[in-house]
N, C-alpha and C positions, 0 to 999 in steps of 0.2 A: 629549152627553155632561158629566157634571157635571165641576165644578174641586175637585182634590184640592189643589190650593194656592191661596189667593186671598189677596193683600195691598194693602189700601186705603189710602193716604196716608200711608205709611209717615214716620216723622222720624225720625233719630237725630241727635244734636249733641254735639262732644266740645269744650265751650267758646264758642267762636265759631268753631270749623269745622264745618260741615254736612257729616255722611258721607252721611244720605239726607234729601232733600229732597222730602215728599209721591210715594214709589215705590209707585207700580201694579205690578200682575203679576197673573198668570193663568196656571195649568198643570192643563190637563184631565186626567182618570184617565187613567193607562195610555200616556201621553207622555212627551217628552222634551223640556224646555226648556232652552236652553244661556244663560247669563248671560256675556255680552261686555262688555268698557271697557276704558279707559286703566288705569293705575295710579293707585291711591287714587279710583277711580270709586264705590265704595260696594257691589260684589259681595259682598266676604266679610262685611260690615257686615250686608247684606240677609239673605245666609244664617243668620247667627249670631242675628238676631231671628226668622228664621224657624224655628230650631231651638232655642229659649227660653236660647240661651246670652248675650243681650243682651235687655235692655228698652226698648223703643223709648218718645221721649218723646212721640207722637203716632202715631194711625192705628190699624189693626184689621188680624189676619191671622186665618187659618182656616187649617190644615192638618191632612188626614184627618179633616175632619169635627170637630175639635179647636179652640175656640178658644186662643189662643197664650197668652192674657194673662192668661184665665180658670183654664185646667186645664193647666198646664206639665207636670206631673208624668204623666198621663193621655196627652200627646202624646210623651213620649219614649218613650212603650213603642211608639208606632206610626209611627217613623220612624228610620232609619237615616243615618248619617252618615261621612265621610271624610273627612279635612283632606288640605292639602298635605303633609301628614309622615304618613308611618307610625306610628300611633299603637300600634304593638306594643312587648312586653317583649322585648328581646334574651335574657334570660338563662333564659327561658323555650322553650321547644320551639312549635312550630305548633300542634300539638294543646291543649298547656296553654293557650296564648294563646286559644283558641276557647272551648274547655272552661270558663274563666273566665269569659268575657264571658255564658256560658249560664246560669252560677251568678249572676250580678250581674241576670241578668233574672228569676231566681228559677224556670227553668226545672226546676230538681231533677239530682241528681247523674246519674241515666241518660240521661236526654234529653238533658243537657248534653255527655255522653260522643257520643252519639249524633249529635245535629246537628254537633259538632265534626269527625268522620268524615266525615259526609255533606259539609260543606263544604271541607274538605281534597279528597275524590275530586273535586268539582266544578272546582277551581280548581288542579287540576295539581298538587296539595302533597303527597300522599299519601305519596309517597317519600321526602319532608322532615319528614315530621308530627311525628318525635320527635327531630328535630336542632334545637339551641337555634336562634334566630331569628339570632342574631349573626353565622351564617354563611350565613344566606340573601342571595343578591343583592337588588339595589334593585326589581327585576321581583317577585320572589318575595316581598320586603314589603308591595311594594304590594298585590298579590292576597290577602296574609293579612290585610290591614287592612280590604281590600272586604269578605271574607268576614267579619272579624268584626262590620261594618257591616250582615251578613244573618243572623246569630246567631236573632235574633226574628223573620225573614221579615217584615220591616215592609212594609206596603204603599205607602207613600213612603222615596224614597231622597235624599238632600242628597251632592252630590259636589264637594267644592272643589280644581279644579285635581290631579284623579285622576292622569292621567299624567304631571305635570313633573316632570323629570329623568331619566325613563326612555328608552332606547335605543329607537330607532325599531322594534325587533323586540318588544321587551318593551310597546312602548304599544301596537301592534295585537294584542298577544295580550289586553290589557287590553279593548280595544275590543270584541273577539269576546264576552268574559264580559259586559261591561254590554249589548251586543245582545242575548243570552240574556235576560239581566234583565227587559229591556223585553218582549221575547214573550211574558216571562210574565205579563205587567199589571201589573209594578212601574211608577209614576208617579217619574219622575226630575227632578230640578233639578241641572244640574252649573255650576258658572262654569270657564271654560276659558280659555288662551291661544293657542289653534290652533284656525285657522280650519277645517283640515282636520276637526279631531276634530266639530268643531259641525258639519259638512257631513256626517258620517258619521253620526254618533250622533242629532242633534238633529231634531225635528219642527218646533220652532221658537225663534229667536233672539232676546233681548230684548238692545239695547243701551246699556248704563248708562251716564252720564257726570254728574259733580259731582250722583249721589244721583238721580237723576231716569233713567226709562226714556226715550229719547231716539228709538227705532226699533224696530219689531218685525217680524217675518217669517220665512219660509224664507230660507236661506242664498241662491240665487237671486232671491229676491225684495231681500235686502239689497246684492247685486252691481248690482241693476238700477238702485237708487237712485244709484249713481255713475256709470251707463254700462253699454253692452252688451260684446261685445266689443272688444277691440283685435288691429289689426295690427301687429304691430314688423318692419321690415324693417333691414338694415345695407346701405348702397349702397355702392359699388368707392371711392368719393371725395367727399370732402366737398362739390365744388361741384356735385354732382348733387341733394343734397339738397333745392332749392330746385326745380329741374325735378322732381324726383318728387314735392315740394308740391302742384305747379300739375297733374303729370298724374294725382294720385290725389284730387285735390279732390270730384269728382263724386260718389265712393263715400263720402266720410266722413260719420258722423252725429254731427257734433259737431269740435271745433278738433284742427287736425292739430300736432302738436306736435314739434319740432326738437332733435334732442340731435345739435349739431356734432360735438362729442368725441369721439363714440363713432360717430360716421355713420349716426346711427340716423333714424328716422322713426317715428313711434307715430300711427295713424289709427284712431279710435274706428269703428264699423261696426255696424249693425244688424243684417246678415245674415252673420254669422262667414264660411261655409265658401266659400260663394260669391264674397264679396267678396273672401276671400282670392287666389280663382281669377283675379276681375277682375282685383287687384293686379298678381299678378303679371302678366298679360299687358298690363297698360299699360307698365308699366316696361320690358317687353321691347320693347315698340313704339319707345318713347324708347331705346332701344339702352344702359338702364341696367343693370350689371350686379348683381346682390344677392347677396350675401355669406352672407347670415343671413335667413331668413324664419320668423316666428312666429305663432299666434293663441294668443290667451288671454283668460284672462274678469280681469275685475279681482281683484288682490292684497288680503292683508290691510292692507297699506300703504294701498291705494286706499280701500280699507270705512272704515277706521278716520280717516285725516286727512281723509277728505270727512265723516264723522259727527261727527267730536268734535274734530276740529282736532290732533290727536294721530298722532305716526307708530308704526305698528307696531315699531318697534325699542324705543320708549319703552315700550311694554307690555308686550314679552316681556323688557326685562331689569328693568324696572321695579315690575311688578305684586308680586314675590316681596315686596320690598322695605317698600313702600308697604302691604301686607297686613299684614305683620310690626307696623309702625306701630300700624296699625288696632287691632290684635289686643293691643297692649300699653297702649292706651288703657283 
């Protein structure tokens, strides 16, 4: 399968700050790759270089068969982009917004109108097509913005945190739309702060830190890098934690962690469901009462703390401000 996006050794500096430090990336045609990373890692800078909004200081990139540096105008006709904030004119109607995009692509008046109606139907916005966008909800604006990125039916699509700020229902709706696009053969590169989003949408995930790709793979492969399943148990009394630790040592696939303040013990295991059954049995034999028990995969915090040294909370709360700083330079 040929690559729709190829980046080799991309470098971008802002004075003494290195935003991209030899970034390499490839995205096969018809697949989804998610870029994940802590705030200021270079995700948005990478997208801006690949969409011709920034010129790199070094490196090479080809998108949709077009050299990013040699023919940026041709490339813009072959890609669609949607940023963190819906780029729509709130004083125009939904229909007028999409029709205007069609005319900017020189599609002609008739085809621009037809395409606008097609996309309004596809994104379930037909009932609001003739209403000013200022009356749209956040989810409706995001769907309209994504529709605008698809007016010219581009083979490659870039989405920069497409669901940031949406409520859970609107996020699920937009995921459905994105999955339909990919099923139709669109190649997608997205940045996201939600591992759940990458879990559902991405064929591959590239973790970026300090302007470099430091890990690549599926969501499961990345989680495996920081350990497999973990059993979490809350026991009846803090004095029983050490007894529980000794009882469960034979099941552990790594270091057992105790959290006395929560009366909790965390046990990394290789075979999750069977190990959970065995752990409950072991504690029963030692007459230790369990107040809560669960089996979970590594979390967003686990992955990012292990791979980048940054807490997930920093990623979630800091991404937008850091990317705004990148954009202001």
